[in-house]
C-alpha positions, 0 to 999 in steps of 0.5 A: 853891522859893518860899514863899507865905502870904497876902500874904507871899512868900519868895523864896530868894536869895544871903546876899551880896545882904543888906544893911541893919540887924538887926531885933530880935524883938517879945517877944510875937510874934517876928519880924513879917514883915508886918502884915495890912492887912485884919485887923490880924494879922501873918505872924511867924517862930517859932523858938527861935534861928537867925533874923536879919531884916534891913531896909534902905530903898532908893528910899523902899521897905522891903526885908527879908530873912529868914536862917534857920540852922534850920527855922522856922514862918511864922505867921498866924491865918487861915493854916496854919503853914508850915515854912520850910527853913534859908536866905536869903530876900527877903521881899516883899508878894505882888501879885495880877493884876487886869485893870484894875491890878496891886495888892498882896495883903492879908489 
């Protein structure tokens, strides 16, 4: 099941595909998946425990994975909060179709 919120897309994946370095949570906001380009608001994961965020750089592109041992909440000030079930997800920035060009979605 794909999970979408604004410009964030969570794609279920195999835990064996995860590599890179763990990211510490922001003390005030929790785990920041993406900063909104238009508003500056962030998409964050909120949970008491059981969350790991891992990033890696590949061909000058940042890759990110979210590992959840527990259900967590995906939040953003301009979107309804979403509950994300336990699992492993690749975090991607959504793209939108434009007949002239493919472009990234921005909040």
